[in-house]
C-alpha positions as MATLAB code, in Angstrom:
seq = 'MLMSKLSWVEFFRLVGLMLVGYRKDAIKVLSPHMEEMGLIGLATNSLDACKREVKQVFDVLADEHSLPVLVHCTQGKDRTGLIVMLVLFLLDVDSECIYLDYMLSESELASEKESRMKELASIGLTEQFAVCPRDLVSSVQAHINKKYGSTQKYLDSAGVSKEAIEHMKRMLLV';
ca = [
       5.192   -8.543    8.880;
       2.180   -6.137    7.250;
       0.359   -9.042    7.163;
       0.401  -10.504   10.048;
      -0.962   -7.404   11.285;
      -4.786   -8.028    9.053;
      -7.458   -9.010    9.461;
      -8.564  -12.757    7.602;
     -11.079  -10.350    5.428;
      -8.382   -7.753    5.082;
      -5.756  -10.882    4.152;
      -8.088  -12.583    1.625;
      -9.353   -8.992   -0.031;
      -4.979   -7.897   -0.113;
      -4.910  -11.614   -1.913;
      -7.768  -10.929   -4.631;
      -6.995   -7.765   -5.003;
      -3.425   -8.664   -5.998;
      -4.120  -11.692   -7.637;
      -5.869   -9.721  -10.254;
      -3.456   -7.190  -10.566;
      -5.181   -4.008   -8.362;
      -1.841   -3.702   -6.589;
      -2.701   -0.017   -5.752;
      -6.156   -1.093   -3.964;
      -4.255   -4.084   -2.937;
      -1.627   -1.750   -0.785;
      -4.430    0.121    0.366;
      -5.625   -2.601    2.420;
      -2.148   -2.180    4.377;
      -1.709    1.312    4.624;
      -4.503    1.763    7.811;
      -1.628   -0.389    9.927;
       1.197    1.709    8.164;
      -0.639    4.957    9.139;
      -0.528    3.608   12.485;
       2.722    2.390   12.831;
       4.302    4.759   11.583;
       7.868    5.042    9.805;
       9.309    4.700   12.717;
       7.467    1.542   13.918;
       7.587    0.228   10.874;
      11.337   -0.237   10.965;
      11.096   -1.621   14.335;
       8.721   -3.949   13.444;
      10.544   -5.272   10.716;
      13.672   -5.972   12.278;
      11.720   -8.422   14.575;
      10.178  -10.044   11.715;
      12.169   -9.607    8.741;
      14.882  -11.201    9.202;
      15.376  -13.764    7.114;
      15.621  -10.447    4.812;
      18.039   -8.928    6.135;
      20.392  -12.375    6.306;
      19.956  -12.435    2.231;
      20.972   -8.653    2.332;
      24.034   -8.821    4.807;
      24.906  -12.390    2.732;
      25.295  -10.447   -0.267;
      26.911   -7.239    1.621;
      30.086   -9.918    2.656;
      30.421  -11.693   -0.229;
      33.227   -9.408   -2.276;
      32.182  -10.963   -5.347;
      28.634   -8.669   -4.979;
      29.973   -5.443   -4.626;
      30.175   -2.656   -5.613;
      25.815   -2.870   -4.108;
      23.472   -0.557   -4.759;
      20.866   -0.922   -1.761;
      17.676    1.110   -3.279;
      13.977    1.380   -2.285;
      10.832    2.501   -3.853;
      11.502    6.210   -1.750;
      15.181    5.341   -0.521;
      14.581    6.004    2.871;
      12.663    3.905    4.678;
      14.188    0.350    3.609;
      17.127    1.140    2.179;
      17.479    3.146    5.263;
      17.044    0.180    7.476;
      20.006   -1.492    5.813;
      22.264    1.166    5.736;
      21.820    2.075    8.792;
      22.658   -1.339   10.020;
      26.014   -1.573    8.464;
      26.564    2.017    9.982;
      25.684    0.227   13.291;
      27.435   -2.469   12.796;
      31.105   -0.498   11.779;
      30.432    1.229   14.901;
      30.123    5.057   12.882;
      28.946    7.934   15.309;
      25.244    8.336   15.949;
      24.983   11.879   14.929;
      27.301   11.596   11.714;
      24.140    8.548   10.420;
      21.266   10.859   11.627;
      23.125   13.809    9.306;
      23.600   10.804    6.579;
      19.922    9.585    6.701;
      18.387   13.099    7.094;
      20.534   14.276    3.749;
      17.686   11.844    1.876;
      15.250   14.441    2.871;
      16.833   17.066    0.996;
      17.549   15.256   -1.774;
      13.868   14.098   -2.252;
      12.630   17.416   -1.923;
      12.177   17.296   -5.877;
       9.969   15.020   -5.979;
       8.090   15.847   -3.455;
       4.649   16.166   -4.791;
       4.785   13.212   -7.194;
       5.727   11.298   -4.368;
       2.636   12.731   -1.905;
       0.444   12.020   -5.097;
       1.766    8.115   -4.611;
       0.810    7.906   -1.538;
      -2.325    9.590   -0.968;
      -4.057    7.030   -4.373;
      -2.752    4.514   -1.450;
      -4.154    5.598    1.422;
      -0.487    6.699    3.000;
       0.176   10.672    4.452;
       2.907   12.823    4.526;
       4.260   10.903    7.525;
       6.315    8.221    4.597;
       7.594   11.363    2.431;
       9.861   12.731    4.996;
      12.530   11.470    7.538;
      11.349   11.423   11.070;
      13.877   13.333   13.478;
      13.860   10.386   15.261;
      14.388    7.687   13.448;
      17.902    6.445   13.827;
      17.694    6.675   17.740;
      14.761    4.566   18.187;
      16.026    2.630   15.699;
      19.185    1.915   17.769;
      17.501    1.804   20.860;
      15.115   -1.013   19.795;
      18.182   -3.076   19.077;
      20.397   -2.359   21.964;
      17.245   -2.925   24.418;
      16.137   -5.988   22.763;
      19.124   -7.417   21.273;
      21.750   -5.947   22.675;
      23.428   -5.451   19.831;
      23.569   -4.162   15.872;
      26.212   -7.258   16.115;
      23.708   -9.833   18.301;
      21.017   -8.343   16.052;
      22.168   -9.278   13.087;
      24.071  -12.761   15.034;
      20.199  -13.908   15.882;
      18.964  -13.293   12.274;
      21.518  -16.184   10.862;
      24.034  -13.831   10.539;
      27.195  -15.880   10.765;
      30.196  -14.112   12.613;
      32.583  -14.828    9.716;
      30.223  -12.855    7.180;
      30.032  -10.073   10.159;
      34.311  -10.159   10.262;
      34.444  -10.202    6.505;
      32.318   -7.741    5.853;
      33.879   -5.266    8.039;
      37.444   -6.123    6.821;
      36.523   -5.536    3.366;
      33.861   -1.977    4.403;
      36.587   -0.362    6.484;
      39.709   -0.809    3.815;
];
């Protein structure tokens, strides 16, 4: 999704840096675009642009042989938060509970904040990527409802079958 925001010069710079092993320098090419969007923009844009990846995750979640499963990303609050939100929205968990659950990430990550800030700064990102935006859950839910009508319809647009959704709901609501 982020690569689609790049100019051709930025794209080739990113690819070149990755090819020669300069991962952090390559990420710095993306960081101005990430900063501009913030975590909320990244979340909503990711929902729209990363449907194939969302389908892959939900295919795993709907497969009882895959459970239990651990969902995690670098910081455990952006991509992970988005997937967990989708599951909780789908299960009709109260939005306030989802918000409170998401906000736990900030306090749980507090002990690592200083080291995460150093890492974020090294790739050109600011503190906005080290915290949990208070309106992320409501913004993501509003985006899904406005653009797709519901979480179920969003997942349908991502190619997740109704059978997989129903099977996952049955397994997780036991």
